[in-house]
DRENDO-1510 file (C-alpha; in Angstrom, 1 decimal, always signed):
<recs>
REC; n; res; u; v; w
REC; 1; VAL; -14.9; +67.0; -15.4 .
REC; 2; GLN; -11.3; +68.2; -15.1 .
REC; 3; LEU; -8.9; +69.2; -12.3 .
REC; 4; GLN; -6.5; +72.1; -12.8 .
REC; 5; ALA; -3.7; +72.6; -10.4 .
REC; 6; SER; -1.6; +75.7; -9.8 .
REC; 7; GLY; +1.1; +76.8; -7.5 .
REC; 8; GLY; +4.2; +74.8; -6.5 .
REC; 9; GLY; +7.6; +75.8; -7.6 .
REC; 10; SER; +10.9; +76.0; -5.7 .
REC; 11; ALA; +11.8; +76.9; -2.2 .
REC; 12; GLN; +14.6; +76.6; +0.3 .
REC; 13; ALA; +14.4; +74.1; +3.1 .
REC; 14; GLY; +12.4; +75.6; +5.9 .
REC; 15; GLY; +10.4; +77.7; +3.5 .
REC; 16; SER; +6.8; +77.5; +2.4 .
REC; 17; LEU; +4.8; +76.8; -0.8 .
REC; 18; SER; +1.2; +76.3; -1.7 .
REC; 19; VAL; -0.7; +74.4; -4.3 .
REC; 20; SER; -4.3; +74.6; -5.3 .
REC; 21; CYS; -6.5; +72.5; -7.5 .
REC; 22; ALA; -9.9; +73.5; -9.0 .
REC; 23; ALA; -12.5; +71.1; -10.4 .
REC; 24; SER; -14.6; +72.2; -13.3 .
REC; 25; GLY; -17.1; +70.7; -15.6 .
REC; 26; SER; -20.4; +68.8; -15.1 .
REC; 27; ILE; -20.2; +68.7; -11.3 .
REC; 28; ALA; -23.1; +68.0; -8.9 .
REC; 29; SER; -20.9; +67.6; -5.9 .
REC; 30; VAL; -17.3; +67.0; -4.9 .
REC; 31; LEU; -16.7; +64.4; -2.3 .
REC; 32; ASN; -13.2; +63.5; -1.0 .
REC; 33; MET; -10.3; +65.6; -2.3 .
REC; 34; GLY; -6.7; +65.0; -1.8 .
REC; 35; TRP; -3.1; +65.5; -2.7 .
REC; 36; TYR; -0.6; +62.8; -3.6 .
REC; 37; ARG; +3.0; +63.1; -4.5 .
REC; 38; GLN; +5.5; +61.1; -6.5 .
REC; 39; ALA; +9.3; +61.5; -6.2 .
REC; 40; PRO; +11.6; +60.2; -8.8 .
REC; 41; GLY; +11.9; +56.4; -8.5 .
REC; 42; LYS; +9.3; +56.2; -5.9 .
REC; 43; ARG; +5.6; +55.2; -5.8 .
REC; 44; ARG; +2.9; +57.8; -5.7 .
REC; 45; GLU; +1.9; +58.4; -2.0 .
REC; 46; LEU; -1.0; +60.1; -0.3 .
REC; 47; VAL; +0.0; +63.4; +1.3 .
REC; 48; ALA; -3.3; +64.6; +2.7 .
REC; 49; SER; -7.0; +64.3; +2.1 .
REC; 50; ILE; -10.1; +66.1; +3.1 .
REC; 51; THR; -13.7; +65.0; +3.1 .
REC; 52; SER; -16.7; +67.1; +2.1 .
REC; 53; SER; -17.3; +67.7; +5.9 .
REC; 54; ASP; -13.7; +68.9; +6.3 .
REC; 55; ARG; -12.4; +65.8; +8.0 .
REC; 56; THR; -8.6; +65.7; +7.2 .
REC; 57; ASN; -6.0; +63.0; +7.1 .
REC; 58; TYR; -2.3; +63.4; +6.7 .
REC; 59; ALA; +0.7; +61.3; +6.0 .
REC; 60; ASP; +2.9; +61.0; +9.0 .
REC; 61; SER; +5.8; +62.6; +7.2 .
REC; 62; VAL; +3.9; +65.9; +6.7 .
REC; 63; LYS; +1.8; +66.1; +9.9 .
REC; 64; GLY; +2.3; +69.4; +11.6 .
REC; 65; ARG; +3.8; +71.0; +8.5 .
REC; 66; PHE; +1.2; +70.7; +5.8 .
REC; 67; THR; -2.4; +71.9; +5.9 .
REC; 68; ILE; -5.1; +70.8; +3.5 .
REC; 69; SER; -8.3; +72.9; +3.1 .
REC; 70; ARG; -11.1; +73.3; +0.6 .
REC; 71; ASP; -13.5; +75.8; -0.7 .
REC; 72; ASN; -16.7; +74.0; -1.6 .
REC; 73; ALA; -18.2; +77.0; -3.4 .
REC; 74; LYS; -15.2; +77.0; -5.7 .
REC; 75; ASN; -14.7; +73.2; -5.9 .
REC; 76; THR; -11.1; +73.9; -4.9 .
REC; 77; VAL; -8.7; +72.1; -2.7 .
REC; 78; TYR; -5.6; +73.8; -1.2 .
REC; 79; LEU; -2.3; +72.5; +0.3 .
REC; 80; LEU; -0.2; +74.8; +2.3 .
REC; 81; MET; +3.3; +73.4; +2.9 .
REC; 82; ASN; +5.4; +74.9; +5.6 .
REC; 83; SER; +8.8; +73.9; +7.0 .
REC; 84; LEU; +9.6; +72.3; +3.8 .
REC; 85; LYS; +12.3; +69.6; +3.6 .
REC; 86; PRO; +14.3; +68.4; +0.6 .
REC; 87; GLU; +12.5; +65.1; +0.9 .
REC; 88; ASP; +9.3; +66.9; +0.1 .
REC; 89; THR; +10.6; +67.3; -3.5 .
REC; 90; ALA; +8.2; +65.6; -5.8 .
REC; 91; VAL; +5.5; +66.0; -8.4 .
REC; 92; TYR; +2.2; +66.8; -6.6 .
REC; 93; PHE; -1.1; +65.5; -7.9 .
REC; 94; CYS; -4.6; +66.5; -6.8 .
REC; 95; ASN; -7.3; +63.9; -6.7 .
REC; 96; ALA; -11.1; +64.1; -6.2 .
REC; 97; ASP; -14.2; +62.0; -6.1 .
REC; 98; ILE; -16.8; +63.9; -8.1 .
REC; 99; VAL; -20.5; +63.3; -8.6 .
REC; 100; ASN; -21.7; +64.5; -12.0 .
REC; 101; HIS; -25.1; +65.7; -13.0 .
REC; 102; ARG; -26.0; +62.1; -14.0 .
REC; 103; SER; -25.3; +61.1; -10.4 .
REC; 104; VAL; -22.3; +59.1; -11.5 .
REC; 105; ILE; -19.3; +59.1; -9.2 .
REC; 106; GLY; -15.9; +59.3; -10.8 .
REC; 107; ASN; -12.3; +59.6; -9.5 .
REC; 108; TYR; -10.3; +62.3; -11.2 .
REC; 109; TRP; -6.6; +63.3; -11.2 .
REC; 110; GLY; -5.2; +66.7; -12.0 .
REC; 111; PRO; -1.9; +67.2; -13.8 .
REC; 112; GLY; +1.1; +67.1; -11.7 .
REC; 113; THR; +2.8; +70.2; -10.4 .
REC; 114; GLN; +6.5; +70.2; -9.4 .
REC; 115; VAL; +7.6; +71.1; -5.9 .
REC; 116; THR; +11.4; +71.4; -5.4 .
REC; 117; VAL; +13.0; +72.0; -2.1 .
REC; 118; SER; +16.7; +72.8; -1.9 .
REC; 119; SER; +18.8; +72.3; +1.2 .
</recs>
């Protein structure tokens, strides 16, 4: 199983960016999916998560600005980031709990994708 992220990049403050992450491999089902971020010199933090039944959870710092969604048919999670702030600058990582065809649940991380917001 692997996660492959795409999107991100650079934007001005107030702008928008999106990132997506697709899971592939020996997948029976995908449970929770989420996005984390890590800024230089800081710990990795949860940005948003979504369950298989589309229940969402957001960090207070992004509520009302970021939207997480998923496409279960594509095993893909999306993060739409609006009203970006310079403090949103970080490497963003997707994460997922995945059940493989042996009914084993594993937690997987995608490669980071850089998001840079300039003031």
